[in-house]
N, C-alpha and C positions, 0 to 999 in steps of 0.2 A: 873100103875107099868114102864112102858116105857118111860113116862113124865118124872119121876123121875129118868130115869137113864140118858137120853137125855140132861136134867135139869143140872147134875152132873158134866156130861162129858163138856157139854158149861162151866159151873162155873171154873174147873178148866184149859180150854183150856184159857178164861178169865184171871185166877191170872197169870198165867206161862207167857202170853203176857204181863202183867204190871211188873211181876219181870224182864222179858229180857227188858223192855224197861224202866224201871229205872237203872239196870245194865248197860247198854249203855249209858246213861245220865252222871252217876255216872263214867263211865271210860273216857268219852269225856272229861270232868271237870278236871281231873287229868293227864290225859300225855299232858306231854309239847307239846307247840305248834313246836318249833324249837327242831328239830331232832338232835340228836349225835350219834355218836357211841360207841358202848358199849359192852362188852364182859362178857360172861358166863366161868367160870373156875372153871371147874371138875378136880378133882385130882383123879387118876385112884386107889390109897389105898383106898379111902373111899369109891368106890361102890365093895361091899361086893363078888356078884355075876357077877352082868353084867353090864360092863363099857358103851357097845354100847345101854342098856335100858334108863341109865341116858342119853345120850347124847342125844339119839331122842327122850325123854319127853323135855328135856331143847330148842331144835330145835324146836317142837312142839308148847312150850309156846311163843318162838319169833313171829313164824308163827302166830300164833293166836291173836295177838294184831298187828298183820300188820307192825313190823318192820323187815320184810325179808333181806333190804338192809341198815341196822344200825346194826343189832346184828350179831354177833358170838361166836360161843361155842367151847371155845379153852380146851382141853382136855390134861393135863400136865402128861407125862410120870413119875411115882412115882413106877415105879418095876412093871411095867406090866408083863404077862408070853404073853409066843412068842403067845400062841393062842390069848390071848387079843388083843395084840399089830396088830396082823393081821387081824382079825377082825372088829377092832378100825381103820386100815387103810382102809377097805374095806366099811367102814361107810363114812370114811371121802374123799374119791373120788367120791363114789354114791352121795352123799350130797353136795348142797353148802353152805360154811357158819360154816364149821365145821374142823378145823384143828387139829392135834396129834402134842404138841410141845412136847420141853426138860423144865429144869428148867431156863437154861441158854437162850434159847430163848426168854421165857416168861417174862426174864428180859429185854429181848431187846424189846419186844413187847409193855409193860409197861413203856416206858421210857417217 
């Protein structure tokens, strides 16, 4: 009974390792060799509850793929409440690579 349990755990770990290695190989094949700057744009009115949660998720995805120096998150202020705006400014101050911009600033950045 104990041998079957340890065998199942061992088999599960092997399966998890094979999946992780195949994911890493596919990811390395799909990522371009030369890095370019890119932006993830989040409109503040599309996030119903928490803008800061969406911003942190986008930044975490950038960090997960190792593009901290190339990827930036832009939060476009399209009618934020004062509480949301202050919360987003606090996130921008604490985290590098997250910026709160207006629609006019976005046009200038994307030129």
